Structures are given as C-alpha cells and as structure tokens.
C-alpha positions as CSV (number, residue, x, y, z in Angstrom):
1,M,36.9,-3.6,39.7
2,K,36.1,-6.2,37.9
3,K,33.3,-7.2,39.5
4,I,31.7,-3.7,38.1
5,I,32.5,-4.4,34.7
6,F,30.9,-7.9,34.7
7,L,27.8,-6.9,36.4
8,S,27.7,-3.8,34.3
9,L,27.9,-6.2,31.1
10,V,25.4,-8.4,32.6
11,I,23.0,-6.1,33.0
12,V,23.3,-4.2,30.0
13,L,22.6,-7.8,28.4
14,I,19.5,-9.0,30.2
15,I,18.1,-4.9,29.3
16,G,18.8,-5.9,25.4
17,S,17.5,-9.1,25.8
18,C,14.2,-7.6,27.3
19,T,13.8,-5.4,24.2
20,Q,11.1,-6.6,21.9
21,K,11.5,-5.7,18.6
22,E,8.2,-4.3,16.7
23,V,6.5,-6.5,14.3
24,K,5.7,-4.8,11.3
25,S,2.6,-5.6,9.4
26,P,2.7,-7.2,6.2
27,Y,1.1,-4.1,4.4
28,E,3.8,-2.2,5.4
29,G,6.8,-2.2,3.3
30,A,7.5,-1.3,-0.9
31,W,5.7,-2.9,-3.4
32,K,5.4,-3.2,-7.0
33,V,2.4,-2.5,-9.3
34,V,2.3,-5.7,-11.3
35,S,-1.2,-5.3,-12.9
36,W,-4.3,-2.9,-12.8
37,K,-7.7,-3.1,-14.5
38,A,-10.6,-0.9,-14.8
39,M,-13.9,-2.8,-14.6
40,E,-17.4,-1.4,-15.5
41,G,-20.1,-4.2,-14.4
42,D,-18.6,-7.6,-16.5
43,S,-16.6,-5.3,-18.8
44,L,-13.1,-4.6,-18.9
45,I,-12.6,-0.8,-19.9
46,W,-8.5,-0.7,-19.5
47,V,-6.0,-2.9,-18.1
48,F,-1.8,-2.7,-17.4
49,P,0.0,-4.0,-18.6
50,G,-1.8,-3.6,-22.3
51,D,-3.5,-0.9,-22.6
52,Y,-0.7,0.9,-20.8
53,T,3.1,0.4,-20.2
54,G,5.0,1.4,-17.3
55,S,5.7,1.3,-13.7
56,E,4.4,2.4,-10.2
57,I,6.2,1.7,-7.0
58,S,3.9,2.0,-3.7
59,I,5.2,2.2,0.3
60,N,3.3,1.6,3.0
61,T,4.5,2.6,6.4
62,K,2.7,2.0,10.0
63,N,0.2,4.7,9.3
64,N,1.2,6.3,6.0
65,F,1.0,5.2,1.9
66,L,2.6,6.6,-0.5
67,W,2.6,6.0,-4.6
68,A,4.2,7.4,-7.5
69,G,4.4,5.4,-11.5
70,R,4.6,7.0,-14.6
71,Y,2.6,5.3,-17.4
72,K,2.5,5.4,-21.3
73,K,-0.6,5.1,-23.6
74,D,0.3,5.1,-27.0
75,T,2.3,8.0,-27.3
76,T,1.0,10.1,-24.2
77,F,2.4,9.7,-20.8
78,V,0.3,9.5,-17.6
79,D,1.9,10.3,-14.1
80,N,0.4,8.8,-11.5
81,W,1.1,10.0,-7.4
82,G,0.0,10.5,-4.4
83,G,-0.3,10.0,-0.4
84,G,-1.5,10.2,2.7
85,T,-2.4,8.2,6.3
86,Y,-4.4,5.3,6.3
87,T,-6.2,3.1,8.9
88,R,-6.3,-0.8,8.8
89,D,-8.9,-3.3,10.1
90,G,-7.8,-6.5,8.7
91,N,-8.5,-6.5,4.8
92,R,-9.9,-3.1,5.2
93,L,-7.9,0.0,4.4
94,E,-9.5,3.6,4.3
95,H,-7.3,6.5,2.6
96,T,-7.2,9.8,3.7
97,F,-5.2,11.7,0.9
98,L,-3.0,14.4,1.6
99,Y,-1.6,14.7,-1.6
100,C,-2.2,13.8,-5.1
101,V,-2.1,13.9,-8.8
102,D,-5.7,14.6,-9.1
103,K,-6.2,17.7,-7.0
104,S,-10.0,17.0,-6.1
105,M,-8.7,13.5,-4.2
106,V,-7.2,16.1,-1.5
107,G,-8.4,15.8,1.5
108,T,-10.8,13.1,0.8
109,K,-11.5,9.2,1.8
110,R,-11.4,6.3,-0.5
111,R,-12.2,2.3,0.9
112,L,-10.4,-0.2,0.2
113,L,-10.5,-4.2,0.3
114,W,-6.9,-5.3,0.6
115,E,-5.6,-9.3,0.0
116,L,-2.1,-11.2,1.2
117,K,-1.5,-14.2,-1.0
118,N,1.7,-15.1,-0.4
119,D,4.1,-12.2,-2.1
120,T,1.1,-10.8,-4.1
121,A,-1.4,-8.0,-2.7
122,S,-4.1,-6.7,-4.1
123,Y,-6.4,-4.1,-3.6
124,T,-10.0,-3.5,-5.2
125,W,-11.9,-0.3,-5.1
126,P,-14.1,1.6,-4.3
127,C,-16.1,0.4,-1.8
128,D,-18.9,2.0,0.2
129,E,-19.6,2.6,3.7
130,N,-21.0,-1.5,4.1
131,W,-17.7,-2.6,2.9
132,Q,-19.1,-3.3,-0.6
133,V,-17.3,-3.1,-3.8
134,N,-19.0,-0.1,-5.9
135,K,-19.7,-3.0,-9.4
136,D,-20.6,-0.5,-11.6
137,K,-17.0,1.0,-12.0
138,Y,-14.4,-0.4,-9.7
139,Y,-10.3,-1.0,-10.1
140,V,-8.4,-4.1,-9.1
141,Q,-4.8,-3.4,-8.6
142,K,-1.8,-6.4,-8.0
143,L,1.0,-5.6,-6.4
144,V,4.3,-7.8,-5.1
145,K,6.4,-7.2,-2.6
146,A,9.8,-4.8,-4.1
147,E,12.0,-6.1,-1.1
C-alpha cells in the first residue's frame, strides 16, 4: 500500500513538472494611458494631459482588446470606450472593432504601430496597408503597465 501511495505521488509530481506555463505576450495586460496627442502634419491639435484631463485604461488579452476612459475639456465630459479582437505581428497591430463609443467604427479595422520600452508602450495610428503612418492626421498614445 505504501508503494502505491509513493508511486502515485511520484507520478503526480512528474506530470505536474511536465506541464508548461503559457508565456504571455508583453502586449497582454492592463495599461494606463499617461499621454495622448493628436497631430496634423507637424502641428499639435490637442494633448492629454493639457487640453484634456481624465483617465483611461486599456486591457489586452491573448486575442481581445478593451479600453474605457473619461476625459474633460473645459466643462464638457467625453467618454471613450471600445473593444474587439486583434492580430499582432511584431509591432504591427490590427484592431477589429466589435463595439465602440463611435458607432461608425463597429465592424471596421484599424492598423496601429505598437512599441514597448521598459514598462512604457506607445500606439501610433492610423497606418495604411503598407504600415506607414498617415502624417496628415495621426495620434500617438503612451501607456504604462497598470499591474
């Protein structure tokens, strides 16, 4: 009987040590927006913080993205939320919107460039089919890990 219990424990330990923990992408997790700017060519149109106050969080899983935030400019509040699925190839992201505060975005795709330096990530968008940023009008958002 003691041999059976001992062998059972050995088998459980062997099986337990053979399972591998899934490695998460550095893109996955919760992120807090720390800055955001809208550009037209070389001209700054608006900036957060600055023209706007507020906060936003972004959460990415293996296949999905979600963000929610609330900003204030002067006395006007602006809600910002959306989510969907994404594909990532290196620093290239393609978001497919399943829901969004801007209903015209639902069902559309957006290409973004993503960069990670230490605990700070940045998104730049929109990108064309060749992954070039549209410098006529584009956005740059910086985020830090919220975990």
